[in-house]
PAZAPA-4460 file (N, C-alpha, C; in steps of 0.05 Angstrom, whole numbers, plus 32768, in hexadecimal, padded with zeros to 4 digits):
% residues 144
    n_x    n_y    n_z   ca_x   ca_y   ca_z    c_x    c_y    c_z   seq   type   mol
   7FBE   7DCA   8008   7FA8   7DBD   8015   7F96   7DB1   7FFF     1      X     A
   7F8A   7D9C   8006   7F77   7D8F   7FF4   7F5B   7D90   8001     2      X     A
   7F47   7D8A   7FF0   7F2C   7D89   7FFB   7F28   7D73   8010     3      X     A
   7F37   7D5D   800D   7F35   7D47   8020   7F41   7D50   803C     4      X     A
   7F58   7D5E   803B   7F64   7D67   8054   7F52   7D7C   8061     5      X     A
   7F46   7D8E   8051   7F35   7DA3   805C   7F1C   7D96   8069     6      X     A
   7F10   7D82   805B   7EF8   7D75   8066   7EFE   7D67   8080     7      X     A
   7F15   7D59   8082   7F1C   7D4B   809A   7F21   7D5F   80B1     8      X     A
   7F2F   7D75   80AB   7F34   7D8A   80BF   7F19   7D96   80C9     9      X     A
   7F07   7D9B   80B6   7EEE   7DA8   80BD   7EDC   7D95   80CE    10      X     A
   7EDC   7D7B   80C7   7ECC   7D68   80D7   7ED8   7D65   80F3    11      X     A
   7EF2   7D64   80F5   7EFF   7D63   8110   7EF8   7D7B   8120    12      X     A
   7EF9   7D92   8114   7EF2   7DAC   8121   7ED5   7DAB   812A    13      X     A
   7EC4   7DA2   8118   7EA7   7DA0   811F   7EA3   7D8E   8137    14      X     A
   7EB0   7D77   8138   7EAD   7D65   814F   7EB6   7D72   8169    15      X     A
   7ECC   7D81   8167   7ED6   7D8F   817F   7EC2   7DA4   8189    16      X     A
   7EB7   7DB4   8176   7EA4   7DC8   817E   7E8A   7DBB   8189    17      X     A
   7E83   7DA5   817D   7E6B   7D97   8187   7E6F   7D8D   81A3    18      X     A
   7E87   7D82   81A9   7E8C   7D78   81C4   7E8E   7D8F   81D8    19      X     A
   7E96   7DA7   81CF   7E98   7DBE   81E0   7E7D   7DCD   81E1    20      X     A
   7E69   7DC3   81D2   7E4F   7DD0   81D1   7E50   7DEC   81C6    21      X     A
   7E61   7DF0   81B2   7E63   7E0A   81A4   7E56   7E08   8188    22      X     A
   7E4B   7E1E   8180   7E41   7E21   8164   7E53   7E36   8157    23      X     A
   7E5E   7E30   8140   7E71   7E43   8133   7E69   7E48   8116    24      X     A
   7E71   7E5F   810D   7E6F   7E66   80F1   7E8B   7E69   80E6    25      X     A
   7E92   7E5B   80D2   7EAC   7E5C   80C5   7EA9   7E69   80AA    26      X     A
   7EB7   7E7F   80A6   7EB6   7E8D   808C   7ED0   7E86   807D    27      X     A
   7ECD   7E7A   8066   7EE4   7E72   8056   7EE3   7E7F   803A    28      X     A
   7EFA   7E81   802E   7EFC   7E8C   8013   7EF5   7E76   7FFF    29      X     A
   7EF6   7E7C   7FE6   7EEE   7E69   7FD1   7F06   7E5A   7FC6    30      X     A
   7F19   7E53   7FD7   7F2F   7E42   7FCF   7F24   7E27   7FC6    31      X     A
   7F30   7E1B   7FB2   7F26   7E02   7FA7   7F27   7DEB   7FBC    32      X     A
   7F38   7DED   7FD0   7F39   7DD9   7FE5   7F21   7DDB   7FF8    33      X     A
   7F14   7DF2   7FF9   7EFE   7DF6   800C   7EE4   7DEB   7FFF    34      X     A
   7EE1   7DD1   8002   7ECA   7DC4   7FF6   7EB2   7DC5   8009    35      X     A
   7E9A   7DC0   7FFE   7E82   7DBF   800E   7E83   7DA6   801F    36      X     A
   7E7E   7DAA   8039   7E7E   7D93   804C   7E63   7D93   8059    37      X     A
   7E55   7D7C   8055   7E3A   7D7A   8060   7E39   7D6C   807A    38      X     A
   7E23   7D6E   8087   7E1D   7D60   80A1   7E2F   7D69   80B8    39      X     A
   7E35   7D82   80B9   7E43   7D8D   80D0   7E2F   7D94   80E5    40      X     A
   7E35   7D8F   80FE   7E22   7D92   8113   7E25   7DAC   8123    41      X     A
   7E3E   7DB4   8128   7E43   7DCC   8138   7E4F   7DE3   8128    42      X     A
   7E54   7DDE   810E   7E61   7DF2   80FE   7E50   7DF9   80E5    43      X     A
   7E50   7E12   80DE   7E44   7E1B   80C5   7E5A   7E28   80B5    44      X     A
   7E5C   7E21   809C   7E71   7E2C   808A   7E63   7E3E   8076    45      X     A
   7E6D   7E57   8074   7E64   7E6A   805F   7E7C   7E71   804E    46      X     A
   7E78   7E73   8034   7E8D   7E79   8022   7E8C   7E97   801A    47      X     A
   7EA3   7EA3   801A   7EA5   7EBF   8010   7E9E   7EBF   7FF2    48      X     A
   7E93   7ED5   7FE9   7E8C   7ED6   7FCC   7EA5   7ED5   7FBB    49      X     A
   7EA2   7ECB   7FA2   7EB8   7ECB   7F90   7EC2   7EE7   7F8C    50      X     A
   7EDC   7EEA   7F87   7EE9   7F04   7F83   7EE4   7F17   7F9B    51      X     A
   7EE0   7F0C   7FB3   7EDC   7F1C   7FCA   7EF5   7F2A   7FD4    52      X     A
   7F0C   7F1F   7FCC   7F25   7F2B   7FD4   7F28   7F48   7FCC    53      X     A
   7F1E   7F4E   7FB4   7F21   7F6A   7FAB   7F10   7F7D   7FBC    54      X     A
   7EFB   7F72   7FC9   7EEB   7F83   7FDB   7EF6   7F83   7FF7    55      X     A
   7EFF   7F6C   8000   7F07   7F6A   801C   7F23   7F75   8022    56      X     A
   7F36   7F71   8010   7F52   7F79   8015   7F56   7F97   8019    57      X     A
   7F49   7FA8   800A   7F4D   7FC5   800F   7F44   7FCD   802B    58      X     A
   7F2E   7FC1   8034   7F24   7FC8   804F   7F36   7FBB   8064    59      X     A
   7F40   7FA3   805F   7F53   7F97   8071   7F6C   7FA8   8073    60      X     A
   7F73   7FB4   805C   7F8B   7FC6   805B   7F87   7FDE   806E    61      X     A
   7F6F   7FE8   8071   7F6A   7FFE   8084   7F72   7FF6   80A0    62      X     A
   7F6B   7FDE   80A9   7F72   7FD5   80C3   7F91   7FD1   80C5    63      X     A
   7F9D   7FC6   80B1   7FBA   7FC1   80B0   7FC9   7FDC   80B2    64      X     A
   7FC0   7FEF   80A2   7FCD   800A   80A2   7FCB   8017   80BE    65      X     A
   7FB4   8014   80CA   7FB1   801F   80E5   7FC4   8012   80F8    66      X     A
   7FC6   7FF7   80F7   7FD8   7FE8   8108   7FF5   7FF2   8104    67      X     A
   7FFD   7FF5   80EB   8019   7FFD   80E4   801F   8019   80F0    68      X     A
   800B   802C   80ED   8010   8047   80F7   8014   8046   8115    69      X     A
   8003   8037   8123   8005   8036   8140   801E   8028   8148    70      X     A
   8026   8013   813B   803E   8004   8141   8056   8016   813E    71      X     A
   8057   8025   8128   806E   8038   8124   806F   804D   813A    72      X     A
   8058   8057   8142   8057   806B   8158   8062   805F   8171    73      X     A
   805A   8047   8179   8063   803B   8191   8081   8035   8190    74      X     A
   808A   802B   8179   80A6   8026   8175   80B7   803F   8177    75      X     A
   80AD   8054   816A   80BC   806E   816A   80BD   8079   8187    76      X     A
   80A8   8076   8196   80A8   807F   81B2   80BD   8071   81C2    77      X     A
   80C0   8057   81BD   80D4   8047   81CB   80F1   804F   81C3    78      X     A
   80F5   8054   81AA   810F   805C   81A0   8117   8077   81AD    79      X     A
   8104   808A   81AC   8109   80A5   81B8   810F   80A3   81D6    80      X     A
   8100   8092   81E4   8104   808E   8200   8121   8083   8205    81      X     A
   8129   8071   81F4   8144   8066   81F6   8159   807B   81F2    82      X     A
   8155   808D   81DE   8167   80A3   81D9   8169   80B6   81F1    83      X     A
   8152   80BC   81FD   8151   80CE   8214   8161   80C3   822B    84      X     A
   8162   80A9   822E   8171   809C   8244   818C   8093   823B    85      X     A
   8194   809B   8222   81AD   8094   8216   81B2   8076   8216    86      X     A
   819D   8067   820F   819F   804A   820C   8195   8043   81F0    87      X     A
   81A2   8030   81E4   8198   8027   81CA   817F   8015   81CF    88      X     A
   816D   8017   81BD   8155   8007   81BF   8156   7FF2   81A9    89      X     A
   815A   7FDA   81B0   815B   7FC4   819D   8142   7FB4   819E    90      X     A
   813A   7FAB   8186   8121   7F9C   8184   8127   7F80   817C    91      X     A
   811C   7F6D   818C   811E   7F51   8184   8101   7F48   817E    92      X     A
   80FD   7F2F   8178   80E3   7F25   8171   80CF   7F28   8188    93      X     A
   80D8   7F23   81A0   80C6   7F25   81B7   80BC   7F42   81BB    94      X     A
   80CE   7F55   81B9   80C7   7F71   81BC   80B4   7F79   81A5    95      X     A
   80BA   7F70   818D   80A8   7F76   8176   808C   7F6B   817B    96      X     A
   808B   7F53   8187   8070   7F48   818D   8062   7F58   81A2    97      X     A
   8070   7F61   81B6   8063   7F72   81CB   805A   7F8D   81BF    98      X     A
   806A   7F98   81AD   8062   7FB1   81A0   804A   7FAD   818E    99      X     A
   8049   7F95   8181   8032   7F8F   8170   8018   7F8C   8181   100      X     A
   801B   7F81   8198   8003   7F7E   81AA   7FFA   7F9A   81B3   101      X     A
   800D   7FAB   81BA   8005   7FC7   81C2   7FF7   7FD5   81AB   102      X     A
   8002   7FD2   8193   7FF7   7FDF   817B   7FDB   7FD4   8175   103      X     A
   7FD8   7FBA   8176   7FBE   7FAE   8170   7FA9   7FB6   8184   104      X     A
   7FB0   7FB7   819D   7F9D   7FBF   81B2   7F96   7FDC   81B0   105      X     A
   7FA5   7FEC   81A1   7FA0   8009   819E   7F8E   800F   8186   106      X     A
   7F8A   7FFB   8175   7F78   7FFF   815E   7F5C   8002   8168   107      X     A
   7F4E   8017   815F   7F33   801C   8167   7F20   8006   815C   108      X     A
   7F0D   7FFE   816C   7EF9   7FEA   8163   7EEA   7FF5   814B   109      X     A
   7EE6   800F   814A   7ED7   801A   8133   7EE7   8018   8119   110      X     A
   7F02   8017   811B   7F12   8013   8103   7F0C   7FF8   80F7   111      X     A
   7F0B   7FE3   8108   7F06   7FC8   80FE   7EE8   7FC6   80F6   112      X     A
   7ED7   7FD3   8105   7EBB   7FD3   80FE   7EB6   7FDF   80E3   113      X     A
   7EC3   7FF5   80DD   7EBF   8002   80C3   7EC9   7FF0   80AC   114      X     A
   7EDF   7FE2   80B1   7EE9   7FCF   809D   7ED4   7FBA   8096   115      X     A
   7EC6   7FB0   80AB   7EB1   7F9D   80A6   7E98   7FAA   8099   116      X     A
   7E92   7FC2   80A0   7E7B   7FD0   8095   7E7F   7FD3   8076   117      X     A
   7E97   7FDB   806E   7E9C   7FE0   8052   7E9C   7FC7   8041   118      X     A
   7E9F   7FB0   804E   7E9E   7F97   803F   7E82   7F8B   803F   119      X     A
   7E6F   7F98   804D   7E54   7F8E   804C   7E4C   7F7B   8062   120      X     A
   7E5E   7F77   8076   7E58   7F65   808C   7E44   7F72   80A0   121      X     A
   7E44   7F8D   80A2   7E32   7F9B   80B4   7E25   7FB2   80A5   122      X     A
   7E11   7FBE   80B2   7E03   7FD4   80A6   7E05   7FEE   80B6   123      X     A
   7E0D   7FEC   80CF   7E0F   8003   80E0   7E29   8012   80DC   124      X     A
   7E28   802C   80D9   7E40   803C   80D5   7E46   804C   80EE   125      X     A
   7E5E   8049   80F9   7E66   8058   8111   7E7B   806C   810A   126      X     A
   7E7D   8081   811A   7E92   8094   8117   7EAB   808A   8124   127      X     A
   7EC3   808D   8117   7EDC   8083   8122   7EED   809A   812C   128      X     A
   7EF9   8096   8143   7F0C   80A8   814E   7F27   8099   8150   129      X     A
   7F35   8097   813A   7F4E   8088   8139   7F64   8097   8149   130      X     A
   7F75   8088   8155   7F8A   8094   8165   7F9D   80A5   8154   131      X     A
   7FA1   809D   813C   7FB3   80AD   812A   7FA3   80B2   8111   132      X     A
   7F9F   80CB   8109   7F8F   80D1   80F1   7F9B   80C4   80D9   133      X     A
   7F8A   80BB   80C6   7F93   80AE   80AE   7FA3   80C0   809C   134      X     A
   7F9E   80DA   809E   7FAC   80ED   808C   7FC7   80F6   8098   135      X     A
   7FCF   80EC   80AF   7FE8   80F4   80BB   7FFF   80E6   80AC   136      X     A
   8011   80F6   80A1   8027   80EC   8093   803C   80DF   80A6   137      X     A
   804E   80D0   809A   8062   80C3   80AB   8074   80D7   80B9   138      X     A
   807A   80EE   80AB   808B   8102   80B8   807D   810D   80D1   139      X     A
   8063   8112   80CE   8054   811D   80E5   8053   8108   80FC   140      X     A
   8051   80EF   80F4   8050   80D9   8108   806A   80D9   8118   141      X     A
   8080   80DD   810B   809A   80DC   8119   809D   80F4   812B   142      X     A
   8092   810B   8123   8095   8123   8133   8084   8122   814C   143      X     A
   806B   8118   8149   8058   8118   8160   8060   8105   8175   144      X     A
***
């Protein structure tokens, strides 16, 4: 991507939001193509701080790890159910997408909230009751 392509895309997006009477905040990283664009009417652009990846990715990883644990649990339950009925359980892309939706919907809001808190986006700290404890090993996950 180039700065010219980014600016054209952003101006088109701004016109669309303006016609829909929406006000939006777009948070972008400090990629060299993400140039300053002035005179936007419905959009405000904020840039993440330099070297923000080292702060944001570990917290993002907390959400990803939670998703993976829940996905594995849901998948394992399906495989066991197939074995109980003496049927093989095969996974195609559509089934994987459905399992992903189930796993994503099972992630606690507080897990995502905590990820944002640790990055400095919020100041309120909430207690989390994750569906699967972080300290549960993969062997324990398979047994439960």
